[in-house]
C-alpha positions in Angstrom: 0.0 -0.2 0.1 1.2 3.4 -0.9 1.8 5.9 1.5 -0.9 8.7 2.2 0.4 11.9 0.9 0.5 15.0 3.1 -2.4 17.2 3.2 -1.9 21.3 3.1 -1.9 20.8 7.2 0.8 18.3 6.6 -1.0 15.1 7.9 -1.1 12.1 6.5 -4.4 11.9 5.6 -7.1 13.2 3.1 -8.9 16.6 4.1 -12.3 14.8 4.5 -11.2 12.9 7.4 -8.8 15.5 9.1 -10.8 17.3 11.9 -9.3 20.8 12.3 -10.5 23.1 15.3 -10.3 26.7 14.4 -10.0 29.3 17.3 -12.2 32.1 16.3 -11.8 35.2 17.5 -14.9 36.9 15.4 -12.4 39.2 13.5 -11.5 38.8 9.8 -8.1 36.8 10.1 -9.2 33.8 12.1 -12.6 33.8 9.9 -10.8 33.1 6.9 -8.7 30.6 8.3 -11.8 29.0 8.9 -13.5 29.8 5.6 -10.3 28.1 3.6 -9.9 25.1 5.6 -13.6 24.1 5.1 -13.3 25.2 1.5 -10.4 23.0 1.3 -12.6 20.1 2.3 -11.5 19.9 6.0 -13.7 18.7 9.2 -13.8 22.0 10.6 -14.7 23.0 14.0 -14.9 26.6 15.0 -14.4 27.4 19.3 -14.7 31.3 20.4 -13.5 32.0 23.8 -15.8 34.3 26.0 -12.9 35.6 27.9 -14.8 38.6 30.1 -18.1 40.1 31.1 -20.5 40.0 27.9 -22.1 43.3 29.2 -18.9 45.2 29.4 -17.5 43.5 26.0 -21.0 44.5 24.2 -20.1 48.2 24.8 -16.3 48.2 23.6 -14.8 48.5 20.1 -11.8 47.6 18.7 -10.6 44.9 20.8 -11.1 41.2 20.0 -13.1 38.5 21.9 -16.1 41.1 22.7 -19.5 39.8 23.0 -20.1 41.4 19.3 -17.1 39.1 17.8 -18.7 36.2 19.3 -21.9 36.9 17.2 -19.7 37.6 14.0 -18.0 34.2 14.7 -21.3 32.5 14.6 -22.6 34.1 11.7 -19.3 33.0 10.0 -19.4 29.9 10.7 -23.1 29.8 9.7 -22.6 31.1 6.5 -19.8 28.5 5.6 -21.3 25.7 7.3 -19.6 24.5 9.8 -20.4 24.0 13.8 -19.5 26.4 16.1 -18.9 26.6 19.8 -18.4 29.5 22.5 -16.6 28.2 25.7 -16.5 30.2 29.0 -13.2 31.0 29.9 -13.9 34.2 31.9 -12.7 32.7 35.2 -9.6 31.0 33.3 -8.9 34.3 31.8 -9.2 36.7 34.9 -7.1 34.5 37.0 -4.5 33.6 34.3 -4.1 37.0 32.9 -5.9 40.0 33.9 -4.7 39.1 37.8 -1.3 39.1 36.8 -1.3 42.0 34.6 -2.7 44.5 37.8 -0.3 42.9 40.1 2.8 43.2 37.3 1.6 47.0 36.6 1.8 47.5 40.8 5.0 46.2 41.1 6.5 48.9 38.5 6.4 46.4 35.5 4.9 47.0 31.8 3.5 43.5 31.7 2.1 42.2 28.0 -0.9 40.2 28.7 -1.4 39.2 25.2 1.6 37.0 25.2 0.0 35.6 28.6 -3.3 35.0 26.7 -1.9 32.8 23.9 0.4 30.9 26.6 -1.8 30.3 29.4 -5.6 30.4 27.7 -5.7 30.0 23.8 -2.2 27.2 23.5 -3.0 25.5 26.7 -6.7 25.0 27.4 -8.1 26.0 24.2 -5.5 23.5 22.8 -6.5 20.8 25.1 -10.4 21.2 24.4 -9.6 20.7 20.7 -7.9 17.3 21.7 -10.7 16.5 23.5 -12.9 17.0 20.2 -10.3 14.9 18.8 -9.0 17.2 16.1 -5.7 16.4 14.5 -4.8 19.7 15.0 -5.6 23.6 15.8 -5.4 26.7 13.6 -5.3 30.0 14.3 -5.3 33.5 12.2 -1.8 34.4 13.8 0.5 35.8 11.4 3.4 33.5 11.7 4.8 30.2 10.3 5.3 26.8 10.7 8.0 25.2 9.1 9.2 21.7 9.1 13.1 21.7 9.8 15.5 19.1 9.6 14.7 17.6 13.0 11.2 19.1 13.7 8.6 21.7 13.3 9.9 25.1 13.5 8.2 28.8 14.1 9.2 31.0 11.6 8.5 35.2 11.6 5.4 35.7 9.0 6.2 36.7 5.6 4.7 40.3 6.1 7.0 42.1 8.6 4.0 44.6 9.1 1.6 42.1 10.3 4.5 39.6 12.3 3.2 38.5 15.5 6.1 36.4 16.3 7.0 38.9 19.4 3.5 37.8 21.0 4.4 33.8 20.5 7.8 33.6 21.5 6.3 31.0 24.6 5.0 28.5 22.3 6.3 25.5 23.2 7.9 22.7 20.6 4.5 20.5 21.9 2.2 22.8 21.1 3.7 24.0 17.9 3.8 20.1 16.7 -0.2 20.4 16.8 -0.8 24.2 15.8 -1.4 25.5 12.4 -1.0 28.7 11.1 -2.4 29.0 7.6 -2.1 32.8 7.0 1.8 33.4 8.0 2.9 33.1 3.9 0.7 35.9 3.1 2.3 39.1 1.8 -0.2 41.5 3.2 -3.4 41.8 5.0 -4.9 42.9 1.9 -4.9 39.2 0.3 -6.5 38.0 3.9 -9.1 40.6 3.0 -9.5 39.3 -0.5 -10.1 36.0 0.6 -12.7 37.2 3.2 -14.6 38.9 0.1 -14.0 35.7 -2.1 -16.3 33.9 0.5 -18.7 36.2 1.3 -18.0 36.6 4.7 -20.0 38.8 7.1 -16.6 40.3 8.6 -14.4 41.2 5.4 -14.5 44.9 6.1 -14.2 44.8 9.7 -11.6 46.7 11.5 -8.7 45.0 13.1 -8.7 44.7 16.6 -6.3 47.4 18.4 -6.4 47.2 21.9 -5.7 44.9 25.1 -9.2 43.6 24.9 -9.9 43.9 28.7 -8.4 47.5 28.3 -10.8 50.0 27.4 -9.2 53.2 25.0 -6.0 51.8 26.2 -6.4 53.6 29.6 -4.4 51.0 31.9 -4.3 52.8 34.9 -8.2 53.1 34.9 -8.1 49.2 34.7 -5.7 49.0 37.9 -7.4 51.3 40.0 -11.1 49.2 39.3 -9.1 45.8 40.2 -7.1 47.4 42.9 -8.5 50.2 44.7 -6.5 52.5 46.1 -3.4 51.3 43.9 -2.9 54.7 42.6 -1.3 56.4 45.9 0.3 59.5 45.1 4.3 59.8 45.6 7.3 61.7 44.7 8.9 62.4 41.4 12.5 62.2 42.1 16.1 62.9 40.0 18.8 60.2 39.8 20.6 61.7 43.0 17.1 61.2 44.9 16.1 65.1 45.0 12.5 65.5 44.6 11.7 67.2 41.6 7.9 67.0 41.3 4.9 64.8 42.7 2.8 62.0 41.0 -0.6 60.8 40.9 0.2 57.0 41.3 3.1 55.0 40.0 0.3 52.9 37.5 0.1 56.1 35.6 3.6 56.1 34.4 6.0 53.7 32.1 9.8 53.3 31.5 10.9 55.5 28.7 7.9 58.0 29.4 8.7 61.9 28.6 5.2 63.6 28.3 2.8 64.5 31.0 5.3 64.3 33.9 4.4 67.6 35.2 7.8 68.8 35.9 9.8 71.5 34.4 12.4 73.8 34.6 15.3 71.3 34.9 17.0 72.4 31.9 17.1 69.3 29.6 14.0 66.8 28.9 13.5 64.1 31.5 12.3 60.7 30.9 11.3 58.3 33.6 14.1 56.0 34.0 12.8 53.7 37.0 9.8 52.6 38.8 9.8 52.0 42.6 6.7 50.8 44.1 7.7 49.8 47.4 8.8 54.0 48.4 6.1 55.0 45.6 8.7 57.5 43.7 9.2 57.7 40.1 12.6 58.3 38.8 13.4 60.6 36.4 16.6 61.2 34.4 18.4 62.3 31.0 17.8 60.0 27.9 21.2 58.2 28.4 20.0 57.0 31.8 17.6 54.9 29.8 20.3 53.0 27.8 20.5 49.3 28.8 23.0 46.5 27.5 22.5 44.2 30.1 19.3 42.4 30.2 18.1 39.6 32.6 15.9 36.8 31.7 13.7 34.5 33.3 11.0 31.7 32.5 12.9 31.4 28.9 11.3 29.1 26.3 13.6 27.6 24.1 13.0 26.6 20.7 16.5 26.0 19.4 17.8 22.4 18.2 20.2 21.6 20.9 19.5 21.9 24.8 19.3 25.9 25.9 22.1 25.3 28.6 23.8 22.7 26.3 26.6 25.8 25.3 27.9 29.0 27.0 26.5 31.4 24.8 24.4 32.0 21.9 24.5 34.5 18.8 21.4 35.7 18.1 19.1 38.7 17.2 16.7 39.9 19.8 13.5 41.9 20.2 12.9 43.7 23.5 10.0 45.8 22.3 7.0 44.4 19.4 7.5 47.6 17.9 11.3 47.3 17.5 13.4 45.6 14.7 15.8 42.4 16.1 18.9 43.9 17.1 22.6 41.4 17.5 23.0 40.4 20.9 24.4 37.4 23.1 22.4 35.1 25.2 24.3 33.5 28.4 22.4 30.5 29.9 22.1 30.5 33.7 20.0 27.7 33.6 17.9 25.9 31.4 15.1 28.7 32.0 17.1 31.5 32.9 19.9 33.6 30.9 21.7 37.1 30.7 21.4 39.0 27.4 24.0 41.1 26.3 22.8 43.7 23.8 25.8 44.8 21.2 24.0 47.7 20.9 22.6 49.3 24.1 19.0 49.8 23.8 16.5 52.8 25.7 13.3 51.9 27.6 14.0 48.0 28.3 11.3 47.6 30.9 10.7 44.4 33.1 7.5 42.6 32.5 8.4 42.8 28.4 9.4 39.7 26.7 13.0 39.6 25.1 12.5 37.4 22.0 15.3 35.6 20.0 15.7 35.0 16.4 18.2 33.2 14.4 21.1 35.6 13.0 20.0 34.5 9.7 16.8 34.1 8.1 13.2 33.7 9.7 13.5 31.2 12.5 12.3 32.0 16.1 14.0 30.4 18.9 11.9 31.2 21.6 12.7 33.9 24.4 12.1 35.2 27.8 10.6 37.7 30.3 12.8 40.5 31.2 12.8 41.3 34.8 14.9 43.4 37.2 17.5 40.3 38.1 18.9 38.9 41.6 
């Protein structure tokens, strides 16, 4: 008997016998993935997560997984003729993502809740649900690529640099990567995705992209923190690098590393920036731009996707991103253990903040090698 050829998802069976759970946010990207796979003959099951209060969601525009988005996902499933389920993950989301977001902000960090959501909800609990549904794989609308390397499945940046979401997916484990599929990662522009949505007559073809963190209305982080942690916005002193008081602030949670505007202080002779937040003393420390420059970055909770074990050699020459909006820059990663490391940036960067991710990329090509979480170190 001849070996069964691989289908478009890399599985050795006909599409009609291949069940795919599609994580549907209600946006155009995941809707196109579901329609595309259905059109190719796969056994598609759509699943949408309700992540937070429906009432608040219905009044919220510009973020994913809100009430209207659940409705939109259901409409796409009906139009394309595949089953669709809504799972209530509100408690899981609050415990795994929102509570840590609040605690991290209060500790003076600048968290990235979208990474935690992928790591702790979408690629953990939802992926487990997909396995329970006896799916052969789970597909999402993320702009990232999964490619088969010589040894195993590899994570690669999206073909469209403007849409690449690799920074937010660095914590995807090898086991998860083996099961996940990203059908949009090879597209060269968002226009191609919208053209596919129009081709399939999807009701979300012209729907705007989500912009905000889904549980943070209008990007006002401080308002959310105050609601979650009443009394958190305690006023305190703004001090310079020598500890001299140069102003007052209305709560550490209103400030981020690298911030220049809105400090409410003047007459210092040169522009000043927030260079450190000290929640314990309720102090915001400001200084010149040069004080923001960072060369050595401590990391923990490292997820490594390289071929050899992370701590099998003293250092790795890689490219790293310390913010989602910045291009990768050359660095040396020195493992301290299998999950901790020190990163030396060959060219210092400004505004490196605890709570952000530092993502590793191969020095050449598009491969994503994992990454870790920036912290203050010991």
